[in-house]
C-alpha positions in Angstrom: -23.1 -44.6 4.3 -20.4 -45.9 2.0 -19.1 -42.4 1.3 -19.2 -41.5 5.0 -17.2 -44.6 5.9 -14.6 -43.7 3.2 -14.4 -40.2 4.7 -13.8 -41.6 8.2 -11.1 -44.0 7.0 -9.3 -41.2 5.1 -9.5 -38.9 8.1 -8.0 -41.6 10.3 -5.4 -42.3 7.7 -4.5 -38.6 7.5 -4.1 -38.3 11.3 -1.8 -41.3 11.4 0.2 -40.0 8.5 0.7 -36.6 10.2 1.5 -38.1 13.5 4.1 -40.3 11.9 5.8 -37.5 10.0 9.2 -37.1 11.4 9.8 -33.6 12.6 6.5 -32.4 11.0 4.0 -30.8 13.4 0.5 -32.1 13.4 -2.1 -30.1 11.5 -4.5 -28.0 13.5 -7.6 -29.8 12.2 -8.9 -32.1 9.5 -8.1 -30.8 6.0 -10.0 -33.6 4.2 -13.8 -33.4 4.1 -15.6 -35.9 2.0 -13.8 -36.0 -1.4 -12.1 -32.7 -0.8 -8.4 -32.3 0.2 -7.5 -28.7 1.3 -3.7 -28.4 1.8 -3.0 -24.8 0.6 -3.4 -23.3 4.1 -0.4 -25.2 5.4 3.2 -24.1 4.7 4.2 -27.8 4.1 1.0 -29.0 2.4 2.9 -30.6 -0.5 5.0 -32.6 1.8 2.0 -34.0 3.6 0.3 -34.8 0.3 3.3 -36.7 -1.0 3.5 -38.7 2.2 -0.2 -39.4 2.2 -0.1 -40.5 -1.4 2.8 -42.8 -0.8 1.4 -44.6 2.3 -2.3 -44.9 1.3 -2.3 -44.4 -2.5 -5.5 -46.4 -3.2 -7.6 -44.1 -1.1 -6.0 -40.8 -2.0 -6.4 -41.3 -5.8 -10.2 -41.1 -5.2 -10.0 -37.4 -4.2 -12.0 -35.2 -6.5 -11.3 -31.7 -5.1 -7.7 -30.7 -4.3 -6.1 -27.4 -3.2 -2.3 -26.9 -3.0 -0.3 -23.7 -2.6 2.1 -23.0 -5.4 4.3 -21.0 -2.9 5.2 -24.4 -1.5 8.8 -25.4 -2.2 7.8 -28.9 -3.2 5.1 -27.9 -5.7 7.4 -29.1 -8.6 7.7 -32.6 -7.2 4.0 -32.7 -6.4 3.0 -31.8 -10.0 4.5 -35.1 -11.2 2.2 -37.1 -9.0 -1.1 -35.3 -9.8 -1.8 -37.2 -13.1 -2.4 -40.3 -10.9 -5.5 -38.7 -9.5 -7.8 -39.8 -12.3 -11.0 -38.9 -10.5 -9.9 -35.3 -9.9 -12.6 -32.7 -10.8 -11.3 -29.5 -9.2 -7.7 -28.5 -8.8 -6.4 -25.2 -7.2 -2.7 -24.5 -7.5 -2.8 -20.8 -6.5 0.0 -18.6 -5.3 -0.5 -15.6 -3.2 -0.5 -17.4 0.2 2.8 -15.9 1.2 3.3 -12.1 1.5 6.5 -10.0 1.4 7.4 -7.5 4.0 5.3 -4.8 2.3 2.1 -6.9 2.5 2.0 -7.8 -1.2 1.1 -11.3 -2.3 4.0 -13.3 -3.5 3.4 -15.2 -6.7 3.8 -19.0 -6.8 6.7 -20.8 -8.5 4.7 -22.4 -11.3 6.1 -21.7 -14.8 4.8 -24.7 -16.6 2.9 -28.0 -16.1 4.0 -31.6 -17.0 2.9 -32.9 -20.3 1.0 -35.8 -18.8 -1.1 -33.3 -16.9 -3.5 -33.7 -19.8 -4.4 -37.2 -18.5 -6.8 -35.6 -16.0 -9.8 -36.4 -18.2 -12.3 -35.7 -15.4 -10.9 -32.2 -14.5 -13.6 -29.5 -14.9 -12.1 -26.7 -12.7 -8.5 -25.5 -12.7 -7.2 -22.4 -10.9 -3.5 -21.4 -11.6 -3.8 -17.8 -10.4 -0.9 -15.9 -8.8 1.9 -17.8 -10.5 4.7 -17.1 -13.0 3.2 -18.5 -16.2 4.4 -16.7 -19.3 2.7 -19.1 -21.7 -0.3 -21.3 -21.2 0.9 -24.9 -20.7 0.0 -27.0 -23.8 -1.2 -29.8 -21.5 -4.2 -27.7 -20.5 -5.5 -27.9 -24.1 -5.7 -31.7 -23.6 -8.3 -31.4 -20.8 -11.6 -32.3 -22.6 -13.9 -31.8 -19.6 -12.5 -28.4 -18.5 -15.4 -25.9 -17.7 -13.6 -23.4 -15.5 -10.1 -22.0 -16.0 -8.5 -19.2 -14.0 -5.0 -17.9 -14.8 -5.2 -14.4 -13.4 -2.2 -12.6 -11.9 0.4 -14.4 -14.1 2.7 -13.1 -16.9 0.9 -14.4 -20.0 1.8 -12.5 -23.1 -0.4 -14.6 -25.5 -2.9 -17.5 -25.6 -2.3 -20.6 -27.9 -3.7 -20.3 -31.4 -5.8 -23.4 -30.8 -7.2 -22.2 -27.5 -10.7 -22.6 -28.9 -10.3 -26.4 -28.6 -11.5 -26.1 -25.0 -15.0 -26.3 -26.3 -16.7 -26.9 -22.9 -15.2 -23.9 -21.2 -17.9 -21.8 -19.5 -15.7 -19.5 -17.3 -12.3 -18.1 -18.2 -10.4 -15.4 -16.3 -7.0 -14.1 -17.4 -7.1 -10.8 -15.6 -3.8 -9.0 -14.6 -1.5 -10.5 -17.2 0.4 -9.0 -20.2 -1.8 -10.2 -23.1 -1.4 -8.1 -26.2 -3.9 -9.9 -28.5 -6.3 -12.8 -28.6 -6.3 -15.8 -31.0 -9.1 -16.0 -33.6 -10.0 -19.4 -32.2 -11.4 -17.8 -29.1 -14.7 -17.5 -31.0 -14.9 -21.3 -30.9 -15.7 -21.2 -27.2 -19.4 -21.5 -27.9 -20.3 -22.4 -24.3 -18.3 -19.6 -22.6 -20.5 -17.5 -20.3 -17.9 -15.3 -18.5 -14.8 -13.9 -20.0 -12.6 -11.7 -17.8 -9.5 -10.2 -19.6 -9.2 -7.0 -17.5 -5.9 -5.3 -16.7 -4.0 -6.6 -19.7 -2.5 -4.7 -22.6 -4.9 -5.7 -25.4 -4.9 -3.3 -28.3 -7.2 -5.1 -30.7 -10.0 -7.7 -30.4 -10.6 -10.3 -33.2 -13.9 -10.1 -35.0 -14.4 -13.8 -33.9 -15.2 -12.6 -30.4 -18.6 -11.9 -31.6 -19.2 -15.7 -31.9 -19.5 -16.1 -28.2 -23.2 -16.4 -28.3 -23.7 -17.7 -24.8 -21.4 -15.1 -23.2 -23.2 -13.2 -20.4 -20.4 -11.2 -18.9 -17.5 -9.7 -20.8 -14.8 -7.8 -18.8 -12.2 -5.9 -20.9 -11.5 -3.0 -18.6 -8.0 -1.7 -18.0 -6.6 -2.5 -21.5 -5.3 -0.4 -24.4 -8.3 -0.7 -26.7 -9.0 2.2 -29.0 -11.9 0.5 -30.7 -14.1 -2.6 -30.4 -15.4 -4.7 -33.2 -19.0 -4.3 -34.5 -19.3 -8.1 -34.0 -19.9 -7.5 -30.3 -23.5 -6.7 -31.3 -23.9 -10.4 -32.0 -23.6 -11.3 -28.3 -27.4 -11.6 -27.7 -26.9 -13.2 -24.3 -24.6 -10.5 -23.0 -25.8 -8.9 -19.7 -22.7 -6.9 -18.6 -20.0 -5.3 -20.7 -17.1 -3.7 -18.9 -14.9 -1.4 -21.0 -13.7 1.2 -18.6 -10.1 2.5 -18.4 -9.2 2.0 -22.1 -8.4 4.4 -24.9 -11.8 4.1 -26.7 -12.5 6.9 -29.1 -15.7 5.4 -30.5 -18.2 2.7 -29.7 -20.6 1.1 -32.2 -24.2 2.2 -31.8 -25.3 -1.4 -32.4 -24.4 -2.2 -28.8 -27.7 -0.5 -27.8 -29.6 -3.3 -29.6 -28.4 -6.1 -27.3 -31.6 -7.4 -25.8 -30.3 -8.6 -22.4 -27.6 -5.9 -21.7 -28.2 -4.4 -18.3 -24.8 -2.8 -17.6 -22.4 -0.9 -20.0 -19.3 0.6 -18.3 -17.5 3.1 -20.5 -15.8 5.2 -17.8 -12.4 6.7 -18.2 -11.9 6.4 -22.0 -11.2 9.0 -24.7 -14.8 9.3 -25.9 -15.6 12.8 -27.1 -18.8 11.8 -28.8 -21.1 8.8 -28.2 -24.0 7.6 -30.4 -27.4 8.8 -29.2 -28.6 5.2 -28.9 -25.8 4.5 -26.4 -26.4 7.7 -24.4 -30.1 6.8 -24.1 -29.4 3.6 -22.3 -30.3 4.0 -18.6 -27.5 1.7 -17.4 -24.6 3.2 -19.4 -21.8 4.8 -17.3 -19.8 7.5 -19.2 -17.9 9.2 -16.3 -14.3 10.3 -16.9 -14.7 10.9 -20.7 -13.9 14.2 -22.5 -17.4 14.3 -23.9 -18.2 17.4 -26.0 -14.5 18.5 -26.3 -13.5 19.4 -29.9 -9.8 18.6 -29.7 -9.2 15.4 -31.7 -8.5 12.4 -29.5 -5.1 10.6 -29.8 -5.6 6.9 -30.4 -3.5 4.2 -28.8 -0.5 3.5 -31.0 -0.8 6.9 -32.8 2.1 9.4 -32.6 1.7 13.1 -32.4 4.0 16.0 -33.1 2.8 17.6 -29.8 4.3 14.7 -27.8 3.0 11.6 -26.0 -0.7 11.4 -24.9 -1.7 12.4 -21.4 -3.4 9.9 -19.2 -5.2 10.8 -16.0 -5.8 8.0 -13.5 -7.9 10.2 -11.1 -11.1 8.4 -11.6 -9.9 4.9 -12.4 -11.4 2.0 -10.5 -8.3 -0.1 -10.9 -5.1 1.3 -9.7 -3.2 0.7 -12.9 -2.4 2.3 -16.3 -1.1 1.0 -19.6 2.2 2.1 -21.3 2.9 1.5 -24.9 6.0 2.1 -27.1 4.6 5.5 -28.1 5.1 6.8 -24.5 2.7 8.8 -22.4 2.3 11.2 -19.5 0.4 9.9 -16.4 -1.1 11.7 -13.5 -2.0 9.6 -10.4 -4.8 10.5 -7.9 -2.2 11.7 -5.4 -0.7 14.2 -7.9 2.3 11.9 -8.7 3.3 12.5 -12.3 5.1 10.2 -14.8 6.7 10.8 -18.2 7.3 7.7 -20.3 9.3 8.7 -23.4 8.7 7.0 -26.7 10.6 3.7 -26.8 10.7 3.3 -23.0 9.0 -0.1 -23.5 9.0 -2.2 -26.6 5.9 -4.1 -25.8 2.7 -2.8 -24.1 3.0 -3.0 -20.3 0.4 -2.4 -17.5 1.8 -0.6 -14.5 0.0 -1.1 -11.1 0.4 1.4 -8.3 -0.3 1.7 -4.6 0.3 4.6 -2.2 1.1 3.1 1.2 1.4 4.4 4.7 5.0 4.3 5.9 5.8 1.5 8.3 9.0 1.9 10.4 9.5 -1.9 10.2 10.6 -1.6 6.6 11.0 2.2 5.9 14.4 2.5 7.5 15.4 6.2 8.1 18.9 7.1 8.8 19.9 9.5 11.6 18.6 13.0 11.1 16.4 11.9 8.1 12.9 13.3 7.9 10.1 11.5 5.9 8.4 13.9 3.5 5.9 11.6 1.7 4.0 8.4 1.8 5.4 5.3 0.0 4.7 4.8 -3.7 4.8 1.1 -4.9 5.0 0.4 -8.6 4.6 -3.0 -10.1 5.8 -5.2 -11.8 8.7 -5.0 -9.4 12.1 -4.8 -11.1 10.7 -4.1 -14.5 13.5 -2.4 -16.5 12.9 0.3 -19.2 14.9 1.0 -22.3 14.9 4.7 -21.6 14.7 6.6 -18.3 11.2 7.2 -16.9 10.7 10.5 -15.1 8.8 10.7 -11.8 7.5 13.7 -10.0 6.5 13.1 -6.4 4.9 15.9 -4.2 6.3 16.3 -0.7 6.2 18.5 2.4 9.0 21.0 2.5 11.4 20.3 5.3 11.7 22.9 8.0 15.6 23.1 8.0 16.2 23.8 4.3 19.8 24.9 4.9 21.1 21.6 6.3 18.7 19.2 4.5 18.3 18.3 0.9 15.4 16.4 -0.7 16.0 13.0 -2.3 13.8 10.3 -3.7 14.7 7.0 -2.0 14.0 3.7 -3.6 13.9 0.1 -2.3 15.4 -2.8 -4.3 13.8 -5.5 -2.2 16.9 -5.7 0.0 18.2 -2.2 0.6 17.3 1.5 0.2 19.3 3.8 -2.0 19.0 7.5 -2.9 18.4 8.8 -6.4 19.7 12.0 -8.0 16.8 14.4 -7.3 15.8 17.9 -8.4 13.2 20.0 -6.6 10.7 21.7 -8.9 7.5 23.7 -8.6 4.7 22.1 -10.7 1.1 23.4 -10.7 1.5 25.0 -7.2 3.0 21.8 -5.7 6.6 21.2 -4.6 7.8 18.1 -6.4 10.8 15.8 -6.2 11.9 14.9 -9.7 14.0 11.9 -10.6 14.7 9.5 -13.5 14.7 5.7 -13.1 15.2 2.7 -15.3 13.3 0.3 -12.9 10.2 0.3 -10.8 9.9 -0.8 -7.1 9.1 1.4 -4.0 9.7 5.1 -3.8 9.5 7.8 -1.1 10.7 11.3 -0.5 13.2 12.0 2.3 14.9 15.0 3.7 18.5 14.0 4.5 21.6 16.0 5.7 23.2 17.7 2.7 25.7 15.1 1.2 28.8 16.2 -0.5 30.8 13.5 -2.2 33.7 13.0 -4.5 36.0 10.3 -5.9 39.5 10.2 -4.4 42.1 9.1 -6.9 45.7 8.1 -6.1 46.8 11.7 -6.9 44.6 13.1 -4.0 41.9 15.7 -4.0 40.0 18.3 -1.9 36.4 18.1 -0.6 34.4 21.1 0.6 31.1 21.3 2.5 28.2 23.1 0.9 26.6 23.7 4.3 29.7 25.2 5.8 32.6 26.1 3.4 35.0 26.4 6.4 34.8 22.6 6.6 37.0 20.7 4.2 38.9 17.4 3.9 42.4 17.3 2.1 43.4 14.0 0.5 47.2 14.1 -0.2 48.9 12.2 -3.1 49.3 8.5 -2.4 46.4 8.3 0.0 44.9 5.3 -1.8 45.9 2.8 -4.5 42.5 2.3 -6.0 40.0 5.2 -6.4 37.4 5.3 -3.7 34.3 7.4 -3.1 33.9 9.5 0.0 30.9 11.3 1.4 30.6 14.2 3.8 27.6 15.5 5.9 27.5 18.4 8.3 25.0 19.1 11.1 25.1 22.4 13.1 24.3 22.2 16.8 22.1 25.0 18.2 23.7 26.7 21.2 20.4 26.5 23.1 20.5 22.7 22.9 24.0 22.6 24.5 23.0 25.1 27.2 19.9 23.0 28.0 21.9 19.8 28.4 24.9 21.4 30.2 22.9 23.8 32.4 24.6 26.8 30.8 28.1 25.7 31.8 29.6 27.7 29.0 30.2 24.7 26.7 30.5 25.3 22.9 30.7 22.9 20.0 31.6 23.0 16.3 29.3 21.6 13.7 29.1 17.8 13.6 31.1 16.2 10.8 30.2 12.8 9.4 32.6 11.2 6.9 32.1 7.8 5.2 33.6 5.9 2.3 32.8 2.9 0.1 36.0 1.0 1.1 36.6 -1.0 4.3 40.4 -0.3 4.1 41.9 2.6 5.9 43.7 5.3 4.0 47.4 4.7 3.2 48.4 8.2 4.3 46.7 10.5 6.9 43.9 12.7 5.6 43.7 16.3 6.9 40.4 17.6 8.3 39.7 21.3 8.8 37.0 22.3 11.3 36.0 25.8 12.4 36.5 26.7 16.0 33.4 26.6 18.2 31.3 29.8 18.1 32.7 32.7 20.0 36.2 31.1 20.1 39.2 32.5 18.1 42.9 32.0 18.1 43.2 35.2 20.2 41.2 33.9 23.2 41.8 30.2 22.7 42.7 28.1 25.8 44.0 24.9 24.2 43.5 22.9 27.4 39.7 23.4 27.1 39.6 22.0 23.5 38.3 18.5 23.1 38.1 16.4 19.8 35.5 13.7 20.0 35.2 10.7 17.7 31.9 8.8 17.5 30.8 5.6 15.8 28.4 5.8 12.8 25.4 5.2 15.0 26.3 7.9 17.5 26.1 5.4 20.4 29.6 6.0 21.8 31.8 9.1 21.8 35.5 9.0 22.7 37.9 11.8 23.5 40.8 11.5 21.0 42.4 14.8 21.8 45.6 13.2 23.1 45.8 10.8 20.1 46.0 13.5 17.4 48.0 16.6 16.8 45.8 19.7 16.7 47.0 22.6 14.6 45.4 26.0 15.1 44.8 29.1 13.0 42.8 32.2 13.9 39.5 30.5 13.1 40.3 26.8 12.2 41.5 23.6 13.8 43.2 21.0 11.6 44.1 17.4 12.4 44.9 14.1 10.6 43.0 10.8 10.6 43.2 7.5 8.6 39.6 6.3 9.0 36.2 7.9 8.8 33.3 8.4 11.2 31.8 11.2 13.2 34.1 14.1 14.4 33.0 16.8 16.9 35.1 19.7 18.4 34.1 20.9 21.9 35.3 23.8 24.0 34.5 23.2 27.7 35.9 23.2 31.2 34.3 19.8 32.0 36.7 16.9 32.3 34.3 14.2 31.1 32.6 15.4 28.0 31.8 12.1 26.3 28.5 11.6 28.3 27.4 15.2 27.6 28.1 14.8 23.9 26.0 11.6 23.8 23.0 13.4 25.4 23.3 16.3 23.0 23.5 14.0 20.0 20.3 12.2 21.2 18.6 15.5 21.7 19.3 16.5 18.1 17.3 13.5 17.0 14.3 14.2 19.2 11.2 16.3 18.3 9.2 18.3 20.9 5.5 17.7 20.3 2.1 18.3 21.8 -1.0 16.3 21.6 -4.4 17.8 20.8 -7.9 16.2 21.2 -10.7 18.3 19.7 -14.4 17.6 19.2 -16.4 18.8 16.3 -18.8 21.5 17.4 -21.8 20.2 15.4 -21.1 16.5 16.3 -19.2 16.1 19.6 -18.9 12.4 19.1 -16.5 13.1 16.2 -13.0 13.5 17.8 -9.9 14.7 16.1 -6.6 13.4 17.5 -3.3 14.8 16.4 0.4 14.8 17.4 1.8 18.2 16.4 5.4 19.5 16.5 5.7 22.3 19.1 6.3 25.1 16.5 3.1 24.1 14.6 0.6 24.0 17.5 -0.7 27.5 17.3 -1.2 27.6 13.5 -3.0 24.2 13.7 -5.3 25.3 16.4 -6.1 28.6 14.6 -7.0 26.7 11.5 -9.4 24.3 13.4 -11.0 26.7 15.9 -14.1 27.4 13.7 -15.1 23.8 13.5 -13.7 22.2 16.6 -13.5 22.8 20.3 -11.7 21.1 23.2 -9.1 21.4 25.9 -5.7 23.0 25.7 -2.9 21.0 24.1 -1.0 18.6 26.3 2.3 19.3 27.9 5.4 19.0 25.6 6.8 15.5 25.1 9.8 14.3 23.0 9.6 11.7 20.2 11.8 10.2 17.6 11.1 10.2 13.9 9.1 7.1 13.1 8.2 6.3 16.7 4.9 4.5 17.4 2.4 5.8 19.9 -1.2 4.9 20.8 -4.4 6.8 21.8 -6.8 5.1 24.2 -10.2 6.4 25.2 -11.0 5.9 28.9 -13.5 6.4 31.6 -16.7 5.4 29.9 -15.7 6.4 26.3 -14.8 3.9 23.5 -14.2 3.8 19.8 -17.4 3.4 17.9 -16.2 0.8 15.3 -13.7 -1.9 14.8 -11.1 0.1 12.9 -8.2 -1.6 11.1 -5.7 0.7 13.0 -7.2 -0.3 16.4 -4.9 -2.6 18.5 -6.4 -3.9 21.7 -8.9 -1.0 21.8 -6.2 1.6 21.1 -5.6 3.7 18.0 -2.1 3.2 16.6 -0.1 6.1 15.2 3.4 6.5 13.7 5.0 9.9 14.4 6.7 11.6 11.4 7.6 15.2 12.0 6.6 16.5 8.5 3.5 14.3 7.9 0.0 14.8 9.4 -0.1 12.6 12.5 -3.9 13.0 12.6 -6.9 10.8 12.8 -10.6 11.6 13.2 -12.7 9.0 14.9 -16.2 8.5 16.2 -16.6 7.6 19.9 -19.5 6.3 21.9 -20.3 5.4 25.5 -21.9 2.4 27.0 -23.3 4.6 29.7 -26.9 5.9 29.4 -26.4 9.5 28.3 -30.1 10.4 28.4 -29.8 11.5 32.0 -26.4 13.0 32.0 -23.2 13.8 30.0 -20.2 11.5 30.1 -16.9 12.9 31.2 -14.2 10.7 29.8 -10.6 11.1 28.6 -8.2 10.1 25.9 -4.6 9.1 26.9 -1.6 8.8 24.7 1.0 6.0 25.3 4.3 5.1 23.7 4.4 2.0 21.5 7.3 -0.3 20.4 10.8 0.9 21.1 12.2 2.3 17.8 15.2 0.6 16.3 18.6 2.4 16.3 17.9 4.8 19.1 20.5 5.4 21.8 20.7 2.8 24.6 19.8 5.3 27.3 16.7 6.3 25.5 15.7 2.7 24.9 16.1 1.9 28.7 13.9 4.9 29.6 11.1 3.6 27.3 10.8 0.3 29.2 8.3 -0.2 32.0 4.6 0.6 32.3 5.2 4.0 34.0 7.4 5.2 31.2 4.8 4.5 28.4 2.3 7.2 29.4 2.7 10.5 27.5 -0.4 12.7 28.1 -4.1 12.7 29.0 -6.8 15.1 27.7 -10.5 15.3 28.8 -13.3 14.3 26.4 -17.0 15.1 27.2 -19.9 13.5 25.5 -23.1 15.7 26.0 -26.4 14.4 27.3 -28.5 12.8 24.5 -31.6 14.5 23.4 -34.7 12.3 23.6 -35.5 12.9 19.9 -36.3 9.3 19.0 -38.7 8.9 21.9 -40.6 11.9 20.9 -40.8 11.1 17.2 -40.5 7.4 16.7 -39.9 6.2 13.2 -38.6 3.2 11.3 -34.9 4.2 11.8 -35.2 4.8 15.5 -33.0 2.3 17.2 -31.9 1.0 13.8 -34.6 -1.6 13.5 -33.4 -3.0 10.2 -32.6 -6.8 10.2 -28.9 -7.6 10.6 -26.8 -6.7 7.5 -23.5 -8.1 6.4 -22.3 -6.8 3.0 -19.7 -8.9 1.2 -18.6 -12.4 2.2 -16.4 -14.1 4.7 -13.4 -14.5 2.4 -13.4 -11.0 1.0 -14.4 -9.3 4.3 -17.7 -8.1 5.6 -19.1 -4.6 6.2 -21.3 -5.0 9.3 -24.3 -3.0 10.4 -22.0 -1.1 12.8 -19.6 -0.3 10.0 -22.5 1.1 7.9 -23.8 3.1 10.8 -20.4 4.7 11.2 -20.1 5.4 7.5 -23.6 7.0 7.5 -22.5 9.4 10.3 -19.7 10.7 8.2 -21.6 11.4 5.0 -23.2 14.7 5.9 -24.7 16.8 3.1 -23.0 14.5 0.5 -25.6 11.8 1.0 -27.6 12.7 -2.1 -24.6 12.6 -4.4 -23.5 9.3 -2.9 -27.0 7.9 -3.3 -27.1 8.7 -7.0 -23.7 7.1 -7.5 -25.0 4.0 -5.7 -27.7 3.7 -8.3 -30.7 5.3 -6.6 -32.9 7.3 -8.9 -33.6 11.0 -8.4 -37.2 10.1 -7.5 -36.0 7.8 -4.7 -33.6 10.5 -3.4 -36.4 13.1 -3.4 -38.8 10.8 -1.6 -36.2 10.0 1.1 -35.5 13.7 1.6 -39.2 14.5 1.8 -40.1 11.8 4.2 -37.3 12.8 6.6 -37.2 16.5 5.7 -36.7 17.6 9.3 -33.9 15.2 10.2 -30.6 14.9 8.1 -29.5 11.9 10.1 -32.6 10.0 9.1 -32.2 11.0 5.5 -28.7 9.6 5.4 -29.6 6.4 7.3 -32.7 5.7 5.2 -30.7 6.1 1.9 -27.8 3.9 3.0 -29.7 1.1 4.7 -32.3 0.9 2.0 -29.6 0.5 -0.6 -27.8 -2.0 1.6 -30.9 -4.2 2.1 -31.6 -4.2 -1.7 -28.0 -5.1 -2.5 -27.1 -7.4 0.4 -27.0 -10.5 -1.9 -24.8 -8.8 -4.5 -21.2 -10.1 -4.2 -19.9 -6.8 -5.7 -21.9 -4.5 -3.4 -18.9 -3.5 -1.3 -16.8 -2.5 -4.4 -19.8 -0.5 -5.6 -20.0 1.3 -2.3 -16.2 2.2 -2.5 -16.6 3.4 -6.1 -19.6 5.5 -5.2 -17.6 7.2 -2.4 -14.7 8.0 -4.7 -17.0 9.3 -7.4 -18.7 11.5 -4.8 -15.4 13.0 -3.7 -15.3 11.1 -0.4 -12.0 9.4 -0.8 -11.7 9.5 3.0 -14.7 7.1 3.5 -13.6 5.0 0.5 -10.1 4.5 2.1 -11.6 3.5 5.4 -14.0 1.0 3.8 -11.1 -0.6 1.9 -9.0 -0.9 5.1 -11.9 -2.5 6.9 -12.3 -5.0 4.1 -8.5 -5.7 4.1 -8.8 -6.4 7.8 -11.7 -8.7 7.2 -9.7 -10.7 4.7 -6.8 -10.9 7.1 -9.0 -12.1 10.0 -10.6 -14.7 7.7 -7.3 -16.0 6.6 -6.1 -16.3 10.2 -9.3 -18.1 11.2 -8.9 -20.5 8.3 -5.3 -21.3 9.4 -6.6 -22.0 12.9 -9.3 -24.4 11.9 -7.4 -26.0 9.1 -10.1 -25.9 6.5 -10.4 -23.2 3.8 -13.6 -22.7 1.9 -13.8 -22.1 -1.8 -13.6 -18.5 -2.7 -16.8 -16.8 -3.8 -15.4 -16.5 -7.4 -14.6 -20.2 -7.5 -17.9 -21.2 -6.1 -19.8 -19.2 -8.7 -17.5 -20.6 -11.4 -18.1 -24.2 -10.2 -21.8 -23.7 -10.0 -21.8 -23.1 -13.8 -20.3 -26.6 -14.5 
């Protein structure tokens, strides 16, 4: 009763404090429960904590569990007040609560802790993850009661030599740092049960690590280890040893003698031979090793006359790889290649990578650009190399090779810039090759061919590679300081002009775009030479029909400047003088007002004519393929799909901009079968990119009883958000409900066969108890999700089952018991595994890994996106109720106190 009364008083105090905060909005709900104070879900949590501490200090200092966000701008001031909380047992100062525009977690601002932080004598649990610590604060070593310490996702390069003084530590996680070695004193952590040092750059382990006699789980995956000490055989309590994704060339046979070991992960190393005792272990995983190959393995840190070692990341569980001063060659799963020369880094470094779907909100394409690849993110962002690192990125060849050139575009965090790029053929793939000194975001773009030069005071001449008849002459004295100018040329098809002008006999020269890196106009006029429009020469030229148009850089407005300049003619050219740069366009027409026509033609040059297709798989009509296909690709696409799919004729032609959003909605009794991450208000979201596959395959269902009759439904396509930087007229046409509809195609779900009624079994109607794999914070896989996954497995179910850990005997028994029904075989395997592993917190990650190892990256990607969506929904719900639960990792860690 006394504790309950104290809780009520503190809650009342909190409400008054928040209500009295000037300009501060009231929190959505109570953040104080018992002796817990959760403020990390609020953007101004530190401010409220300081106010609460000031006004009712006596009650607040009794708090035992406190959570604050280190992304909070007042975290530095708050740290100075924490030592006053002498009863504090658990403190969470994590970053990662804020995200950048790419969706990546932003680290907190913590770089150190105050010295008197060591006065928290009761503290047993400390979480400093997702911060900017480069060294472990010395005050942590003064915490005598500390049981659990998490410093993952920081920038630690070393641990203190006297780290072993934390004698009561039972759980320590320093994953995703830059640790190169460990202190010998780590062997003094006699009570340590879990040690996670994954995704660092460890090259050696001290022999003293074998003194951790109570250690049950040791995670060393994703490092640079070429060997491990024999002393690991002394860890008699060890149950799990994770060593995957290192450079191991040998493992001691004595590991087989560990009495409690139940999992040994040696995947993706350099093991060419493994002791027989290790191979005989039923729980060892050796996938991704060059077993049996005779070529000697190159150890980490060892140089070779044949060049740097080659590292394949195709089967890696963690999307990262290590780089050392010796250099290496790296191949990512998406066929992206890297070459790190020797000396590119002085200290070992771990690179993390992600391949992202392009989002038009931050992938800003310029006019007439075409996107040719997905986005590659490389972390740490901004890391600089001492020598240039070479990158090869595969891409889709642009259709208009003559006017477009391929470049790799990189994002600095504020703006995009183009890198000098060469196109090469590599192993049958067309690759964009560039060299960089930093890492951030990269993508491949087809842009208009860009000619450029530096203009000195003496003047110069600039020609177009696309059309040599186009040139710009810079006379002497045109500028005081050198400036850089760029030229791009775009030819205009005659059929486009005829379509807009209704064959009025209009002709136009190529579009010329000129730009410079100075805001100051030229001191003297610059001479531009353009070819006369097609079919027009000096012999048949009517000068009164010639119009010179000037457009702004966005192509929104076009002005007739014919009367403002002096046009000089030759037999095939027109020359004129200007003092500033923009778009220039020469027209030959009888029409008086040409500006509006030019605006429509320019808009038409940015549009793509496309058709929509909706096809159903012949063997499984509930599997529907949706695709937006450029008009010239429709016939080849349909020809390629006709053996496996059937459906209606493609839709009528519609026009779309590069990067434009559209939706697909199933209607008239048909709906999407699962809660997909790309589903918005019941509609599938797409982004149209002319050279990428705008295709999705989904399972649909119907609430209508299909036992008596088929369901005749449809799928309709609608425009999404209005793209940025499109012409004003096009933007106006895309507003209003009637303008959003694009096309509708029929979908028919056949009558269901009464197979379950005739042959009832344990899987009929899916009579398993409700299943939720995972947890609320990391995201659930529901029974509906599992059902959808099962329907996509097909004949791969046996391979997937083996990779999930089922024995051959179990697989054979499932196949025999359901030998006449493939669907039941798949469902029996998957749901049986799910029931057995529903309490395992890592079951979802195991499922994803099994899919990848079985060659079903498509299912693995979808599961990962479902889990990401679950995390997002969980975070949003927490923000609404104002109370965040402890994460599953922290709960398990605290339970060990």
